[in-house]
N, C-alpha and C positions, 0 to 999 in steps of 0.2 A: 506512704507517699511513693509515687512512681518516679523512677529515675528518668531524666531527660536524655534520650538517645538520638535526638534529632541531628546532632552533628555527625553521628556515625551511620545515619540512615542511608541505604543504597540509593544510587542515582542511575538513571538510564543514560549511559554514555556509550560511545563507539567501542571503547576498550571493554566495558562491562558486557556489551552485547557479544563481542567476539569471544570473550572468555566463556560466556554461556553457550556459545556454539562451537566449542573446541572439538567435539566429536565430529561434527559436520566438516570442519576444516581438515581434520586428520583423514577422514574418509575421502574427502575430495582430493587431497594430495596423493593418497594411496591409489585412487582411481586414475589420476593423471599419470602416475608412474606406471600403473598397470597397462594403460592404453599405449603409452610410449613403448613398453616392453612388447606388447602384442603386435604393435606396428612393426617393430624391428624383426620379430619372429616371422611375420607374414610377408616380409620382404618389401615393405613400402619405403624403407630407407630411414636414415636418421632424421631428415627434415620432415618426412611424413609422420614419424613417431612423435617428434616435437609438436607438430601441428595438432595431432590428436590429443596430446597431453594438455596443450595450451587451450584447446577448445573446451576440454573438461573443466579446466581451472576457470575459464571465462564464464561458463555456465554456473559454476559454484559462486563466483563473485556476484553475478547478476542476481542469483537467488538470495544471497546474503544482503545485498543492498536493498532489494525489494522488501525483504522481511524486516530490515531495520527501519526503512521509511514508513512501513505500515504501523509499526509499533511505537516508534519514537514519539510521535505527536501525542498519542494516547497516554503513554506512561509519563511523559513530561507534564502533561495536564494533571494527571493524578498526583504527581509530586508537588506541583505548585498548589493545588487545592488542599493537599495535606498540610502544607505549611501556612496557608492563608485563610482557609475557610474557618468561620467562627463557630459553625455547628454542622452536624451531620446532614441536616436538611438542605444545606446550601450546596452540597457536593454534586449530586446527580444532575440537577437542572443545568449546571455549568459545564458538565463533562461531555455528555453526548455518548451514544452507544458506538463502540468501535466495530470494524468490519472483520477482524480476525478472531479466531476461536478463543484463544486464551484471554483476550480482552473482553469478549462477550461473557465468558465465565466469570471474570473478575467484576464486570459491570453488574451481572446478576447478583453476585455476592454482596456488592455494595448496596444494591437496591433492597435486598432482603435485610441487610443491616440497618438501613435507613428506616424501613418499615418497623423493625423491632424497636429502634430508638424512638420513633414517634409514638408507638404503643406505650413504651415505658414512660415517656415524657407525659403523655396524657394521664396515665395512671398516677404518676407522681404529682401532677397538678391537682388532680381530683383529691388525692390523699392530703396534700398540703392545704387545699381549700377546706376540706372537712375538718382537719385538725385545727386550722385557724378559727373556724366557726365554733368548734367545741371550746377552745380556749377563751374566746370572747364571751361565749355563753357562761362558762364557769366563772369568769371574772365578774360579769354583771351579777351573777347569783351570789358570789362571795361579798360583793359590796353591800348587799341588802342586810345581812346580819351585822356587818361593821357599822352601818348607818344606824341600825336599831340600837346597838350597844352604846353608840354615842348619845342617842336620845335618852337612854336610861341614865347614863352618867351625868347628863346635863342637869338632872334633878338631884344629883348627889354633890357633896362638897367634901373638902378635906384633901390632904396630901395624897392619900391612896387613890382617890378619884382622879386627881390631876395626873398622877403617874399612869393610871390606866388609859386616860384620854391620850396621853403622849404615845403610849405603845400602840393604841388603835390607829393613830394618825400615821405611825410608821408602817403599820400593816397596810393602810390605805395607799401610802406612797409606793410600797412594793407591788401592790395590786395594779396600780396605774402603770408602773414600769413594765409589768408583764403584759398589760393591754397594749401599750405602745410598741413593745417589742413584737408582739403578734401582728400588729398592723403594719409595722415597718418592714417585716419580712414577707408579707403577703404578696402574691403575684399581682393582685389588683391594688392600685395605689389609692389609699383612703386619705386623701388630702385635697385641699383646694387652695391654689396660690392666688392671693389677692393682696391689696394694699392693707398693711397692718400697722397701727400706731405703735411705734417701738417703745416709747415710754410707758404706755398703758400695759403692754405685754410684760415689761420688766416689773412693774408694780404688781401685776396679777401673780407673777411667779413668786415674788416675795410674800405676797399675802397668803398664798397657799402653803408657804413654809413658815408662816409667822410664829406658830407655837414652838417649832424647832429652833428658829432663830432666837427667840426669847430665852429658851432653855440654854442655848449655847452662848448667849450674851453677844450675839453678832448683830451689828447695826448696818442695814443696807441703805444705800443712798443712790437715788436715780438722778443723774445729771445729764439727762437726755431731753432735748426740746420736745414739748408736747405735740408739735405739728410735724415731727419727723416720722415718715412712714417707710416701710420696707416691703418688698415682695416676698411673702412667705405664707405658710399655713398657720393661722393663729394658735389653735390648740397644740400643734406640734412645737411651735416656737416657745409657748409658755412652758410646756413640759421640759424642753431642753434647758431653758434658763433656770427653771426650778431645780434641775439636776445640778447645774453649776453652783447655784446658791447653797443647796444642801451639802455639796462636797466642801465648799469653802467653810461653812459653819462646822461641819464634822471635823475638819482638820485645823481647828484653832483660830480661825479668822475672827477678829473683833470688828472689822470694817470690810464691807463689800460695796464697791463703787461701780456704777454703770456709767460709761461715757460713750459717745458716738461721734463720728465724723464722716464727711463725704470725701471720696477720693476720685480724681479724674472725672468729675461731674461733667456731663454733656458729651462724653466720648463713648465709643463702644465698650471701653473697659471701665466705665464708671461704676462705682459701688459705694455702699454704706458700710462702714466698719463699726461694729459694736464691740467694746472692750469691757469685760467684767473683771475687775481687779480686786484682789483680796490681800490681806496681810497675814495669812495663815502660815503653817509650817513649811509650805513649799514641797516640791517633789525632787527627789535625788536625781542627779545626772544619769545614774545607772538605770533608773526606771523610765526616763523620758521616752526612749525609743518604743516602748511597749504600752504606753498609757491608753491607747485606743484599742488594744487587743481585748477580745471578749474574755471575761473572767479574770483578767489580770488585776490584782489588788495592790501590788507593789509593797514597798517597805511600810508605808504609812497604814495601808489597809490591813496588813498582817498584825501590826501593833494594836490597831483599834479593835480587831476581831469581829467587826460588824459589816465590813465591806463585802460587796458581791462582785465587784469588777465589771458591772454591767452598765453603770451610769454613763461613763465616757464612751464606751463602745456604742451605746444607743445613740448618743449625740452624734458621733461620727457617721453612723449608719443613716440617721435621719437627715443630716446635712448633705450626704451624698444623694439621697433620694430627692431632696428639695433643690439641689443645685447650688448649695451654699458652701462657702469655705469655712474651715474651722482649724485653728491652730492653738496650741497651748504653750505658753512661755512661763517657765518657773525657775526659781533658784531656791535651793534648800535653805530654810531659816529666814527667808525674806518674803515669800508670797508667790502667788500664781496669777497669771493673766490668761483668761479665755477670750479669744478673738474670733468673732463671727464676721464673715464678709457676705453681704447681700448684693448680688449684681443688680444694676439698674435696668439692664436690657432684658425685657421679658422673653425675647426670642431664645435666649440662652438657657432658660429654665425648662425643666421637664414638664411634660403635659400629662396630667393624670388620665388613666384609662378607666 
């Protein structure tokens, strides 16, 4: 990680400019003293010598002021852009080419840097797109043998077959997680925001986790009105709710309850809040600040030995992409509440590209 040296970065000031021109100042003073001495030697008198020295100093001051004025605007613009520009591509169009040699050289260097940055960005975008396409292709190919294995096991019975079905469903869940991760990190947004029935999305999420819920003896309950809708992408929403349900069941919940309410309806800040509450083991206070970090499993995850630390990270990533709010409230030994906030104002939501 790079250190932040912005507080110690040099600034173009009068003092800094004069310190940089110390040699010119010394030579100017020496020249003024020399002219004064030459004037005295040539018999022009003290006043004549002083006039010659003062003239030399005046010329020096004019040259320094002119040089400062030419450079100050350019370098202050560079400093401001360095602090405010969000990307390299924004710097040159806002800067403008200066009229003095050092500035022109710096401008040319910045131009070359911007060109290289654009080339590297284009290459990174291409590589990211190709990698994302490969991952999606691999995921779809991996789903085929999993589905075939499920069909084979459907003709079998017994505890061994049931155990294999459960394991295959866990593989399927991990494959789906990889697919949604690849899509959520892609430069092109693979979602469509529209009105989604909230209760139906919650039931679908529970249905997809049904076998796991039965295995863990966790009972979901959807207490959301059937006519309540939210602005979201349905497949992404179902996936996120499924992750919450699976986490709750994994960590000892016997009850998972979905409730929803509207807040500040009819105002620019109006939103629908969905709360998924469970009575599982909860999350320790020490783990709470890092629960949305990628790969963070926490105390509970390390004890279970099966956690990947990707579920909550993906939820936070997807909520950010969809313009939703997500918070988690938990108390160790009591349970956890996952709270989703869906804005009513469509203008505040991101537009897929």
